[in-house]
Every structure is written in C-alpha cells, then in structure tokens.
C-alpha positions in Angstrom: 0.0 0.0 0.0 1.2 3.5 -0.8 2.8 5.2 2.2 1.5 8.6 1.2 -2.2 7.5 1.7 -3.8 8.4 5.0 -5.1 5.6 7.3 -8.6 6.8 6.5 -8.0 6.5 2.8 -6.4 3.1 3.2 -9.3 1.8 5.3 -11.8 3.1 2.7 -10.0 1.4 -0.1 -9.9 -1.9 1.8 -13.6 -1.7 2.6 -16.0 -4.3 1.0 -18.1 -1.4 -0.4 -15.2 0.1 -2.2 -14.1 -3.2 -3.7 -17.7 -4.0 -4.8 -18.0 -0.6 -6.5 -14.6 -1.0 -8.2 -15.7 -4.5 -9.4 -19.0 -3.2 -10.7 -17.3 -0.3 -12.5 -14.8 -2.7 -14.1 -17.5 -5.0 -15.2 -19.6 -2.2 -16.7 -16.5 -0.8 -18.5 -15.6 -4.3 -19.8 -19.2 -4.8 -21.0 -19.3 -1.5 -22.8 -16.0 -2.2 -24.5 -17.1 -5.6 -25.7 -20.3 -4.2 -27.0 -18.5 -1.4 -28.9 -15.9 -3.9 -30.3 -18.6 -6.2 -31.5 -20.5 -3.3 -33.1 -17.4 -2.1 -34.9 -15.8 -5.4 -35.6 -17.9 -6.2 -38.7 -17.4 -2.8 -40.2 -13.6 -2.9 -39.4 -13.3 -6.3 -41.1 -15.3 -5.1 -44.1 -13.1 -2.1 -44.5 -9.9 -4.2 -44.1 -11.1 -6.6 -46.8 -12.0 -3.6 -49.0 -8.5 -2.0 -48.6 -6.8 -5.3 -49.2 -8.7 -5.9 -52.5 -8.0 -2.4 -53.7 -4.3 -2.8 -52.9 -4.2 -6.1 -54.9 -6.0 -4.3 -57.8 -3.5 -1.5 -57.7 -0.6 -3.9 -57.7 -2.0 -5.8 -60.6 -2.6 -2.6 -62.5 1.0 -1.5 -61.9 2.1 -4.8 -63.5 -0.1 -4.2 -66.4 -2.7 -6.8 -65.3 -5.9 -4.9 -65.2 -8.1 -7.9 -64.5 -11.5 -6.2 -65.2 -10.4 -4.9 -68.6 -8.8 -8.3 -69.5 -12.0 -10.2 -68.6 -14.2 -7.7 -70.5 -12.0 -7.9 -73.6 -11.6 -11.6 -73.7 -15.0 -12.7 -72.4 -13.4 -14.9 -69.8 -15.3 -16.4 -66.9 -18.8 -15.8 -68.3 -21.1 -18.3 -69.9 -23.3 -17.5 -72.9 -26.4 -17.5 -70.7 -26.9 -16.7 -67.0 -29.7 -17.0 -64.5 -30.8 -13.5 -63.4 -33.3 -13.2 -60.5 -35.0 -9.8 -60.1 -36.2 -9.1 -56.6 -39.1 -6.6 -56.9 -41.6 -5.9 -59.7 -42.0 -2.2 -59.5 -41.0 0.3 -62.2 -37.2 -0.2 -62.0 -37.5 -4.0 -61.3 -39.5 -4.3 -64.5 -37.0 -2.2 -66.4 -34.1 -4.4 -65.1 -36.0 -7.5 -66.2 -36.3 -6.0 -69.7 -32.6 -5.1 -69.8 -31.5 -8.5 -68.6 -33.7 -10.1 -71.2 -32.5 -8.0 -74.1 -28.8 -8.4 -73.2 -26.5 -10.0 -75.6 -26.1 -12.9 -73.1 -29.6 -14.2 -73.7 -30.1 -14.6 -70.0 -32.7 -16.7 -68.2 -34.7 -14.0 -66.4 -36.9 -14.6 -63.4 -38.8 -11.9 -61.5 -40.0 -12.4 -57.9 -43.0 -10.6 -56.5 -45.6 -11.2 -53.8 -48.8 -10.6 -55.8 -50.1 -13.8 -57.4 -52.3 -11.9 -59.9 -49.4 -9.8 -61.0 -47.4 -13.0 -61.4 -50.0 -14.7 -63.4 -50.4 -11.8 -65.8 -46.7 -11.6 -66.5 -46.5 -15.3 -67.2 -49.7 -15.5 -69.4 -49.8 -12.1 -71.1 -46.2 -11.0 -71.1 -46.5 -7.6 -69.3 -46.6 -6.2 -65.8 -50.2 -5.1 -65.1 -49.2 -2.7 -62.2 -46.1 -0.9 -63.7 -45.1 0.0 -67.2 -48.0 -2.1 -68.5 -47.6 -0.7 -72.0 -44.4 -2.6 -72.6 -43.9 -6.3 -73.2 -41.5 -8.4 -71.2 -40.3 -10.6 -74.0 -38.0 -10.6 -77.0 -40.0 -12.6 -79.5 -42.3 -11.5 -82.4 -45.7 -12.8 -83.4 -44.2 -15.5 -85.5 -42.4 -17.1 -82.5 -43.7 -19.1 -79.6 -43.3 -17.9 -76.1 -40.8 -19.9 -74.0 -38.4 -19.5 -71.1 -35.5 -18.4 -73.4 -37.3 -15.3 -74.8 -39.6 -14.1 -72.0 -39.5 -13.1 -68.3 -40.7 -15.8 -65.9 -42.6 -14.5 -62.8 -42.7 -16.3 -59.5 -44.5 -15.3 -56.2 -43.5 -18.1 -53.8 -40.5 -18.1 -51.6 -40.0 -21.8 -52.2 -39.7 -21.1 -55.9 -37.3 -18.3 -55.2 -35.1 -20.7 -53.2 -35.0 -23.1 -56.1 -34.0 -20.4 -58.6 -31.2 -19.2 -56.4 -29.7 -22.6 -56.2 -28.7 -22.4 -59.8 -24.9 -22.2 -60.0 -23.8 -18.7 -61.0 -27.3 -17.1 -60.4 -27.2 -13.3 -59.9 -29.7 -11.3 -57.9 -30.7 -7.8 -59.1 -32.4 -6.2 -56.2 -35.0 -3.5 -56.9 -37.0 -3.0 -53.7 -37.6 0.4 -52.0 -34.6 1.5 -49.8 -36.3 1.5 -46.4 -37.7 -2.0 -46.9 -34.5 -3.6 -48.2 -32.6 -4.6 -45.1 -35.7 -6.2 -43.5 -36.4 -8.2 -46.6 -32.8 -9.6 -46.6 -33.0 -10.3 -42.9 -36.2 -12.3 -43.3 -35.0 -14.2 -46.3 -31.2 -14.6 -45.8 -31.5 -18.4 -45.6 -32.7 -18.4 -49.2 -29.5 -16.6 -50.5 -26.3 -18.6 -50.9 -23.2 -16.8 -49.5 -21.5 -16.8 -52.8 -24.4 -15.3 -54.9 -23.6 -11.9 -56.3 -26.3 -9.3 -55.3 -26.5 -6.2 -57.5 -28.7 -3.5 -55.9 -30.3 -0.7 -57.8 -31.6 1.0 -54.6 -30.6 4.6 -54.3 -30.9 5.8 -50.7 -29.5 5.6 -47.1 -31.1 3.4 -44.5 -32.8 5.6 -42.0 -33.0 3.4 -38.8 -29.2 2.8 -38.7 -28.0 5.7 -40.7 -26.1 3.4 -43.0 -25.1 3.1 -46.7 -27.3 0.5 -48.3 -24.4 -1.9 -48.8 -23.5 -1.9 -45.1 -27.2 -2.3 -44.1 -27.6 -5.3 -46.5 -24.5 -7.1 -45.1 -25.6 -6.5 -41.5 -29.1 -7.9 -42.4 -27.5 -11.0 -44.0 -25.0 -11.2 -41.0 -22.2 -11.7 -43.5 -19.1 -9.7 -44.3 -18.1 -11.4 -47.5 -21.3 -11.5 -49.5 -20.5 -10.3 -53.1 -22.2 -6.9 -53.7 -22.4 -4.5 -56.6 -24.2 -1.2 -56.9 -25.9 -0.1 -60.2 -26.5 3.6 -60.5 -26.6 6.5 -63.0 -29.1 8.7 -64.8 -32.0 6.4 -65.7 -35.8 6.6 -65.7 -37.4 3.2 -66.0 -39.8 4.3 -68.7 -37.0 5.5 -71.0 -35.2 2.2 -70.5 -38.3 0.4 -71.6 -38.5 2.7 -74.7 -34.9 1.5 -75.5 -33.6 5.1 -75.3 -29.8 5.0 -75.2 -28.8 4.9 -71.5 -25.4 4.9 -69.8 -25.1 3.5 -66.3 -22.3 2.7 -63.8 -21.8 -0.4 -61.6 -19.4 -0.4 -58.7 -18.0 -3.1 -56.4 -15.0 -3.4 -54.0 -13.9 -6.2 -56.3 -13.9 -5.1 -59.9 -14.5 -8.6 -61.0 -18.1 -8.4 -59.7 -18.7 -5.1 -61.4 -17.5 -6.5 -64.7 -19.8 -9.5 -64.3 -22.8 -7.3 -64.0 -21.5 -5.2 -66.9 -21.3 -8.3 -69.1 -24.7 -9.5 -67.9 -26.7 -6.3 -68.8 -24.8 -4.7 -71.6 -26.4 -4.6 -75.1 -25.2 -2.9 -78.2 -28.3 -0.9 -78.9 -29.5 1.0 -75.8 -27.7 0.0 -72.6 -24.0 0.8 -71.9 -22.6 0.1 -68.4 -19.3 1.5 -67.1 -17.5 -0.1 -64.1 -16.0 1.4 -60.9 -14.3 0.1 -57.8 -15.7 3.0 -55.7 -18.9 1.6 -54.2 -19.0 4.3 -51.5 -18.9 7.2 -54.1 -21.5 5.5 -56.3 -23.9 4.9 -53.4 -23.5 8.4 -52.0 -24.0 10.0 -55.4 -27.2 8.0 -56.0 -28.6 8.5 -52.6 -27.8 12.1 -51.8 -29.1 13.5 -55.1 -32.6 12.5 -53.9 -33.0 15.4 -51.3 -31.4 17.8 -53.8 -34.0 16.8 -56.3 -36.7 17.6 -53.7 -35.1 21.0 -53.5 -35.1 21.3 -57.3 -38.8 20.6 -57.3 -39.3 23.3 -54.7 -37.5 25.8 -57.0 -39.9 24.9 -59.8 -42.9 25.2 -57.4 -41.8 28.7 -56.3 -41.9 29.8 -60.0 -38.1 30.3 -60.4 -36.5 29.5 -63.8 -33.5 27.7 -65.2 -31.0 30.2 -63.8 -31.9 29.3 -60.3 -32.1 25.6 -61.0 -28.7 25.5 -62.8 -27.1 27.3 -59.9 -28.6 24.7 -57.5 -27.2 21.8 -59.5 -23.8 23.3 -59.8 -23.3 24.3 -56.2 -25.0 21.1 -54.9 -22.4 19.0 -56.8 -19.7 20.7 -54.7 -21.5 19.7 -51.6 -21.8 16.1 -52.8 -18.1 16.0 -53.4 -17.4 17.2 -49.8 -19.6 14.4 -48.3 -18.0 11.8 -50.6 -14.5 12.8 -49.5 -15.5 12.8 -45.8 -17.1 9.4 -46.1 -14.1 7.8 -47.8 -15.2 7.8 -51.5 -13.5 9.1 -54.6 -14.7 12.7 -55.4 -14.1 11.9 -59.1 -17.0 9.5 -58.9 -19.3 12.5 -58.1 -18.2 14.2 -61.3 -19.5 11.3 -63.4 -22.6 9.3 -64.0 -23.4 8.4 -60.4 -23.1 12.0 -59.2 -23.6 14.9 -61.5 -25.3 12.7 -64.2 -28.0 11.4 -61.8 -28.3 14.8 -60.2 -29.0 16.5 -63.5 -31.6 13.8 -64.4 -33.7 14.2 -61.3 -33.3 18.0 -60.9 -34.3 18.9 -64.4 -37.2 16.5 -64.9 -40.6 16.3 -63.4 -40.6 12.5 -64.1 -38.6 12.3 -60.8 -40.8 11.5 -57.8 -38.4 13.5 -55.6 -38.8 16.5 -57.9 -42.6 16.2 -57.9 -42.6 15.8 -54.1 -40.7 19.1 -53.8 -43.3 20.9 -56.0 -46.1 19.6 -53.9 -44.4 20.4 -50.6 -43.8 24.0 -51.6 -47.5 24.4 -52.4 -48.4 23.4 -48.8 -49.1 19.7 -49.0 -48.1 17.5 -46.1 -45.3 14.9 -46.4 -47.7 12.2 -45.1 -50.2 12.8 -47.9 -47.5 12.7 -50.6 -46.0 9.5 -49.3 -49.4 7.8 -49.6 -49.2 8.3 -53.4 -45.6 7.0 -54.0 -42.2 6.3 -52.4 -40.0 9.4 -52.0 -36.4 8.4 -51.0 -35.4 12.0 -50.7 -37.4 12.5 -47.5 -35.6 10.0 -45.2 -32.3 10.5 -47.0 -32.3 14.2 -46.1 -32.3 13.4 -42.4 -29.4 11.0 -42.8 -27.5 13.5 -44.9 -27.6 16.1 -42.2 -26.4 13.6 -39.6 -23.5 12.7 -41.9 -22.7 16.4 -42.3 -22.8 17.0 -38.5 -20.6 13.9 -37.8 -18.1 15.1 -40.4 -18.2 18.8 -39.4 -19.3 19.8 -42.9 -21.0 23.1 -43.8 -23.6 22.2 -46.4 -25.9 25.1 -46.8 -28.0 23.7 -49.6 -28.6 20.3 -48.0 -29.4 22.0 -44.7 -31.8 24.5 -46.3 -33.6 21.7 -48.2 -33.9 19.7 -45.0 -35.3 22.7 -43.1 -37.9 23.3 -45.9 -38.9 19.6 -45.9 -39.7 19.8 -42.2 -41.2 23.3 -42.5 -38.7 24.8 -40.2 -38.3 27.8 -42.4 -40.4 29.5 -45.1 -39.5 29.5 -48.8 -38.7 33.2 -48.7 -36.4 32.7 -45.7 -34.7 29.8 -47.5 -33.9 32.1 -50.5 -32.7 34.9 -48.3 -30.5 32.5 -46.3 -28.8 30.9 -49.4 -28.3 34.3 -51.2 -26.7 35.7 -48.1 -24.1 33.0 -47.7 -20.5 34.4 -47.4 -18.4 34.5 -50.5 -15.7 31.7 -50.7 -12.8 31.6 -53.1 -11.4 28.3 -54.3 -7.7 28.9 -53.7 -6.7 25.7 -55.5 -8.4 26.8 -58.7 -6.8 30.3 -58.3 -3.3 28.8 -57.9 -3.8 26.4 -60.8 -4.9 29.3 -63.0 -1.9 31.5 -62.0 0.5 28.8 -63.2 -1.0 28.9 -66.7 -0.2 32.6 -67.2 
C-alpha cells in the first residue's frame, strides 16, 4: 500500500463497499468495451477486406494486369447464358428484367413478386399489369412461340425463389424500396447462398441505422463477404423500356463483380454500363441526389426558372463532393454518371418522384399525404445526410436548407434569403492552378 495515503483512505480502499464498487465499474466498462468492439468489428473487417482488395488491384494494374479490362475484352469467366433473378416488380425492377432479357447474353430472367395476380399476368400475357404495362417483357415477335428463353418468368412463392437461387452462377438484381430492403434480406437470408452476387439498384440511405445500403444489407445478412455490386446512373425506368440509349455505372469493391454485371446487362443498342471500384462514391451519389431533387422541385414550385435551377445543381455538386471525400469515397465519382449525371436527371425532370414531391411540398401539401401516393427516397435521406454532415463537421448550406424546408422549419422566402446571403468563398486551389498557366 502507498505510504502517502492516509489511514482513513487506506481503510476506505480496503472496505468491501469500495471493492464492490470497483468491481461493478470494471464489469460495466468491460461490458461496454465488448459491445463497442462487437458493433465495430464487422465494419472494421469489411473495410480491411476492401482495402486489401483495392491494394491487390493497384498492384495488378501496376504490373499491367488490369483484371477487369482483361475479362471484358476476352470474355473470360462468363457463360453465354446466365440466370438473373430480379427481386421486386416495381418500375425499376420491371426495367431491369427487360434489360437483362434484351442483353447479348440471352439470359434466363426470373422476376420475384408477392402478388399472385401480377405474377399470373406476366406469365400468361407477357406484361406487368401494375407498372409499365404498355411494354412487353419478351423478346419474340408474333411468328415465334413464347418460352423461357425469350420471355421473363414470374414467381411469387419463396419456395420457388429458393429453387431459382440454387442455380450455380445465379445473380440477384435487387430493386426494392430502400427502407424495406434490409428487413427483406434479414427475413430471407437463408434463401440466398453466401457466394451469390447481389446487385442492388436502390438509391438511398437506411434511416434506422444511418447506413449506406451496402452496409445495411451485409448486416441484415449477417455476412461480411457476400459479393455486392451497386448499379446507378441517370436512368428513368420508362425510358429504358423505350430503348432510349442509357449509360449507367456499376461499382464493387472487387472489380470482377462489377465486370460480371456489366457483361450481364450490356447490349449494343440501348444500354451501356461502365465499371468502378468505388462503391462508396456510387452509393452516396445515387442517394444524396434525392433530397437535392426535392429542392429542385421546390424551386420549380416557387416559380423560379432555369437560372436558379442550374445554380442549385452546380453548387450542390460541390457539396456532394465534400460528403463523398469525408465518407471515404472518390470525389471523381461524383463528377461522373453516379453523381452529376444522376443529379441533373432528377433535378431537371418532373418525371422524378423526388422532384414532384418538392413541387407539392412548396405548395403546402403535407409529407404524409405525398408518401401515400408514391415512395420518395429524398425525405428520409435528407435526415441522414444532415447527420453525416454533422458527424463530419461539414458546412452544407444547400442540404441544410432543403432539410429545413422539408420539415417546414423555415419558409420559402427565408430559404432564398439564407442561401443568397451566404458568405463568398474563393477556391484557392483553382486560383493557384490558373496563376500557373499565365
């Protein structure tokens, strides 16, 4: 015992009460540490695997062995025909079924839904009665007979879904609403083999856990090594069904998975898919453009013109880059299809549900009433975006203003005054680069 301690202190430290308190404190601290470690362990392992794969890819590229380009060029590792299972039969699920069917691969395409009547109509009549019903889900003309090789097959039973996913090399294209996605995977994870590639088309952030969709899916599956890819870019489902030329981007930590989706969906007439190994940037670009599109709709609803809208898109892209960098993504991704491309699509077109939502909000309608008509990913995503900004210490005036307008914390006139009164900022990097050219 330390000689400097008084007898009273020594007695107190030797007392049973003190020892009990010390033991309780130690146990509580140990319990908290274990909980935090378990909570972070999965994410740490996931990031470690991601960093390792990116390092391997860089080393291969340095040696002239760009695996993705080599596979794409030489068609290695892919059969002529693949099993594609679409989860979800909404607008975009229907469009993805059409794309997979019209691919050069001549894929076997299966679409899963819950509605038996919808399922029966697709199988017997060849179109989706609920969404995009003007378009056929087949690739045969009137002189040919309908069969599994030239039309989409619909299923509505989980037992049938299990059977389809047991096919070696089957790929899932997931097209469910963002906020319903993790729960679906949690409920049905036993149906999905651990080595099955899941390509998600969902653009949003998961509100309950404030996660990127990829992290939420892996947590729901309780796996860290499930192959994942993320398809994004400027695309309205109806224009895909019209075979309008459309360019998309697919990203994965392992470029091999992105190339696999690229080969699966590419066709020479209307769909071109680029690849990326930046899933964080692609997910953030696709998700965070949603609340910005709500803001664009508000601008239209207030009667402002293209000057205001173009300014919003330009300045919002800078804010997107800030978030992407802070969250570990590549800012160059935001400059491409997944960022500026998707942002322009949704901000300049009233086909966007987020855009239409903004127009209705600014006219006084309530969020609850709008959400009864259709899903609007920009509403929950706005809340998560502000949390990300606060956690990263980012000043994002456009995001914060749109968020405040959505929740009616400020009036439209106050929002305009607030944004127009922002202090001037000079981009010193741009000024320095320009000075070197003169």
